[in-house]
C-alpha positions as CSV (number, residue, x, y, z in Angstrom):
1,M,-4.1,26.1,-32.9
2,S,-6.0,27.1,-29.7
3,V,-8.4,26.1,-27.0
4,E,-11.1,26.0,-29.7
5,T,-9.2,23.5,-31.8
6,M,-8.7,21.3,-28.7
7,I,-12.4,21.3,-27.9
8,A,-13.3,20.6,-31.5
9,A,-10.9,17.7,-31.5
10,V,-12.7,16.2,-28.4
11,E,-16.2,16.9,-29.7
12,K,-15.6,15.0,-33.0
13,W,-15.5,11.8,-30.9
14,I,-19.0,12.4,-29.4
15,G,-21.1,9.2,-29.8
16,T,-18.1,6.9,-30.0
17,G,-18.6,3.6,-28.2
18,E,-16.1,0.9,-27.4
19,P,-13.8,-0.7,-28.3
20,N,-12.7,2.2,-30.5
21,A,-10.1,3.9,-32.6
22,I,-8.9,6.0,-29.6
23,Q,-8.0,2.8,-27.7
24,A,-6.3,1.4,-30.8
25,W,-4.3,4.6,-31.4
26,Y,-3.2,4.8,-27.8
27,R,-2.2,1.1,-27.8
28,E,0.0,1.6,-30.9
29,R,1.8,4.5,-29.2
30,N,2.1,2.9,-25.7
31,G,2.3,-0.9,-26.1
32,A,0.6,-4.1,-25.0
33,D,-0.1,-2.8,-21.5
34,Y,-3.1,-1.2,-23.2
35,N,-4.5,-4.3,-24.8
36,G,-8.2,-5.0,-24.3
37,N,-10.9,-2.6,-23.3
38,F,-8.9,-0.3,-21.1
39,A,-10.4,2.9,-19.6
40,W,-10.0,5.6,-22.3
41,C,-11.2,8.9,-20.8
42,D,-7.7,10.3,-20.6
43,A,-6.6,8.7,-23.8
44,T,-9.4,10.8,-25.4
45,I,-7.8,13.9,-24.0
46,T,-4.4,12.8,-25.2
47,R,-5.5,12.1,-28.7
48,A,-7.4,15.4,-29.0
49,A,-4.3,17.2,-27.7
50,V,-2.1,15.6,-30.4
51,E,-4.7,16.3,-33.2
52,S,-5.2,19.9,-32.1
53,G,-1.5,20.8,-31.9
54,E,-1.9,21.4,-28.1
55,Y,-0.1,18.3,-26.9
56,D,2.6,20.3,-25.0
57,A,0.0,22.5,-23.3
58,V,-2.5,19.8,-22.4
59,C,-0.2,16.8,-21.8
60,H,3.2,18.4,-21.2
61,G,4.6,16.1,-23.9
62,T,3.4,12.9,-22.3
63,D,0.6,10.5,-23.2
64,Y,-1.8,9.9,-20.4
65,A,-4.3,7.1,-19.6
66,Y,-3.9,7.4,-15.8
67,T,-5.9,10.4,-14.7
68,V,-4.0,10.8,-11.3
69,A,-0.7,11.1,-13.1
70,H,-2.1,13.7,-15.5
71,A,-3.6,15.9,-12.7
72,Q,-0.3,15.6,-10.7
73,R,1.6,16.9,-13.8
74,F,-0.7,19.9,-13.9
75,K,0.1,20.5,-10.3
76,E,3.8,20.2,-10.8
77,A,3.5,22.8,-13.6
78,G,1.6,25.2,-11.3
79,E,-1.5,24.8,-13.5
80,W,-3.7,22.9,-11.0
81,T,-6.8,24.3,-9.1
82,A,-8.5,22.1,-6.5
83,M,-12.2,22.4,-6.3
84,T,-12.4,23.5,-2.7
85,A,-14.1,26.9,-2.9
86,G,-17.0,26.3,-5.3
87,I,-17.4,26.6,-9.0
88,A,-17.7,30.4,-9.1
89,K,-14.7,31.1,-7.0
90,S,-12.6,28.5,-8.7
91,G,-12.8,30.4,-12.0
92,I,-13.1,27.2,-14.0
93,R,-13.7,28.0,-17.7
94,R,-13.9,26.7,-21.3
95,G,-10.9,24.7,-22.2
96,D,-9.9,23.6,-18.7
97,V,-9.1,19.9,-18.3
98,I,-11.5,18.8,-15.5
99,F,-10.9,15.9,-13.2
100,F,-13.5,14.0,-11.1
101,D,-13.6,12.0,-7.9
102,W,-17.0,10.2,-7.5
103,A,-16.5,10.1,-3.8
104,G,-16.5,13.9,-3.7
105,S,-13.0,14.8,-2.5
106,S,-10.5,17.3,-4.1
107,S,-7.6,14.8,-3.6
108,I,-5.5,14.2,-6.7
109,G,-4.9,10.6,-5.5
110,A,-8.6,9.8,-5.5
111,I,-9.3,11.0,-9.1
112,D,-11.5,8.7,-11.2
113,H,-12.2,10.4,-14.5
114,V,-11.4,13.3,-16.8
115,G,-13.0,15.5,-19.5
116,I,-12.8,19.0,-21.0
117,V,-14.9,22.0,-20.0
118,T,-17.1,23.5,-22.7
119,S,-19.0,26.0,-20.6
120,V,-20.3,27.0,-17.2
121,S,-23.9,27.9,-16.3
122,A,-24.6,31.5,-15.6
123,D,-25.5,30.7,-12.0
124,H,-22.3,28.6,-11.5
125,R,-24.3,25.5,-10.5
126,Y,-23.3,23.4,-13.5
127,V,-20.2,22.7,-15.5
128,Y,-20.7,21.4,-19.0
129,T,-18.2,19.0,-20.4
130,V,-17.3,16.5,-23.1
131,E,-15.9,13.2,-21.7
132,G,-14.6,10.0,-23.2
133,N,-15.5,6.7,-21.6
134,T,-18.6,8.0,-19.8
135,A,-21.2,5.2,-19.7
136,N,-18.9,3.5,-22.3
137,I,-19.2,6.4,-24.9
138,C,-17.9,9.8,-25.5
139,A,-20.6,12.3,-24.6
140,R,-21.5,15.7,-23.3
141,R,-22.1,15.8,-19.5
142,V,-23.5,18.2,-16.9
143,R,-21.4,18.2,-13.7
144,T,-21.9,19.6,-10.2
145,V,-19.3,20.8,-7.7
146,E,-19.7,17.6,-5.7
147,E,-18.2,15.5,-8.5
148,I,-15.3,17.8,-9.4
149,A,-11.9,17.2,-7.8
150,G,-10.2,20.0,-9.6
151,F,-8.9,21.1,-13.0
152,G,-5.8,21.8,-14.9
153,R,-5.4,25.0,-17.0
154,P,-3.3,24.4,-20.1
155,K,-1.2,27.2,-21.5
156,Y,-3.0,27.2,-24.9
157,K,-1.4,28.9,-27.9
158,S,-4.3,31.4,-27.6
159,E,-6.4,32.3,-24.6
160,P,-9.9,30.7,-24.2
161,K,-13.0,32.8,-24.4
162,P,-15.2,33.2,-21.2
163,A,-17.2,30.1,-20.4
164,T,-20.1,31.5,-18.4
165,G,-23.4,32.5,-19.7
166,S,-23.2,36.0,-18.3
167,T,-23.5,39.2,-20.4
168,G,-20.6,39.5,-22.9
169,S,-20.0,35.7,-22.8
170,T,-19.1,33.9,-26.0
171,S,-19.5,30.4,-24.6
172,K,-20.6,27.7,-26.9
173,R,-23.6,25.9,-25.4
174,P,-24.7,22.5,-26.6
175,Q,-27.2,22.7,-29.6
176,V,-30.1,20.2,-29.6
177,S,-32.1,19.8,-32.7
178,L,-35.8,19.2,-31.9
179,S,-36.5,17.2,-35.0
180,R,-33.5,14.9,-34.5
181,L,-34.3,14.5,-30.9
182,V,-37.9,13.5,-31.6
183,K,-36.7,10.9,-34.1
184,A,-34.2,9.5,-31.5
185,F,-37.0,9.3,-28.9
186,K,-39.1,7.4,-31.3
187,T,-36.5,5.0,-32.6
188,D,-33.6,4.5,-30.1
189,P,-33.4,1.1,-28.5
190,P,-33.2,0.9,-24.8
191,K,-30.4,-1.5,-25.0
192,K,-27.0,-0.2,-23.7
193,G,-23.8,-0.6,-25.7
194,T,-25.2,0.1,-29.2
195,L,-24.1,3.2,-31.0
196,V,-25.8,6.5,-30.1
197,S,-28.1,7.7,-32.9
198,Y,-28.0,11.4,-32.0
199,A,-25.5,13.1,-29.6
200,G,-28.1,15.8,-28.7
201,V,-29.9,13.2,-26.5
202,Q,-27.1,13.5,-23.9
203,P,-27.7,17.1,-22.7
204,V,-31.4,16.3,-22.4
205,E,-30.7,13.2,-20.4
206,D,-28.3,15.1,-18.2
207,A,-30.9,17.8,-17.6
208,L,-33.4,15.1,-16.6
209,V,-30.9,13.7,-14.1
210,A,-30.4,17.2,-12.7
211,E,-34.2,17.4,-12.4
212,R,-34.1,14.1,-10.4
213,L,-36.4,12.4,-12.9
214,L,-33.8,10.0,-14.4
215,A,-31.2,7.9,-12.7
216,K,-27.6,8.6,-13.8
217,G,-27.1,5.1,-15.0
218,Y,-29.7,5.6,-17.7
219,A,-28.1,8.9,-19.0
220,D,-26.2,7.0,-21.7
221,G,-27.0,8.9,-24.8
222,H,-29.9,6.6,-25.8
223,A,-33.5,7.9,-25.6
224,G,-34.7,4.5,-24.4
225,T,-37.7,3.6,-22.3
226,A,-36.3,5.1,-19.1
227,T,-35.5,8.4,-20.7
228,R,-38.9,8.6,-22.4
229,S,-40.6,7.8,-19.0
230,A,-38.5,10.5,-17.4
231,Y,-39.5,13.0,-20.0
232,T,-43.2,12.1,-19.5
233,L,-42.7,13.0,-15.8
234,L,-41.2,16.3,-16.9
235,Q,-44.1,17.1,-19.1
236,E,-46.5,16.3,-16.3
237,R,-44.5,18.6,-14.0
238,Y,-44.9,21.3,-16.5
239,G,-48.7,20.8,-16.5
240,F,-49.1,18.8,-19.7
241,T,-51.6,15.9,-19.7
242,G,-52.9,13.2,-22.1
243,K,-51.3,13.1,-25.5
244,D,-49.2,16.1,-24.6
245,A,-47.4,14.0,-21.9
246,D,-46.4,11.1,-24.1
247,G,-42.6,11.3,-23.4
248,I,-41.8,12.7,-26.8
249,P,-40.1,16.2,-26.5
250,G,-42.1,19.2,-27.7
251,S,-40.9,22.7,-28.4
252,T,-42.4,24.3,-25.3
253,S,-41.2,21.7,-22.8
254,L,-37.7,21.3,-24.4
255,K,-37.1,25.1,-24.5
256,R,-38.1,25.4,-20.9
257,L,-35.7,22.6,-19.9
258,A,-32.9,24.1,-22.1
259,A,-33.2,27.5,-20.5
260,K,-32.7,26.1,-17.1
261,H,-29.9,23.6,-17.9
262,G,-27.7,25.4,-20.4
263,F,-28.4,24.1,-23.9
264,D,-30.0,25.7,-26.9
265,V,-32.9,24.3,-29.0
266,V,-32.7,24.5,-32.8
267,A,-34.9,23.1,-35.5
């Protein structure tokens, strides 16, 4: 039991839509107040904490669906860091429970959402996460300092490994299969709400958002028409033309995007 088992427990839910087993599980534990399609980002963290044996460390022995209460509990335990000095100086790392305020404050009372940190880019511009209930699925995300309110640092049973991509790092970066990605780009429907065919689409979409080629609302894990159009723009930016700029990822363009945005390309 450790930070790695906690992260693995969250990652197994990647691609899950709604309604889902996480919501049903949380409802069984906490009653009818959680009937219906309630927000389940923190329920995802709670379930993973229970499954990984890190419930006391991550949740202090309490189930959480309300992100503000969860962050406040970290603060009461002396395990809270507000994101007021930037990503590098904050020391945020793999295994931290990360909280977001879409309005850009570091106020606990304004928190909207939660996830878990999987790594931090070497230049400290991006934090890579897994989050439940993001665009109605559980998915990998790439976050910037403007979105982060702060983070809680659980006292895991074993210490987490470094999260940055610097020399000596053992961080685990998202792995994107080129062959599976190409298949998704060719077959995924543009319609939202259907199951994600391949979770590796998400880090690519998040990178396209960071490149200002794709609107955040379309970064939903589906390689639909908007995502394919955005990838065409990326290929053109990289100097590809004609059939080489058809919106289907190729090895050269994908590896270049991956090197900049913190994921790895595999076969």
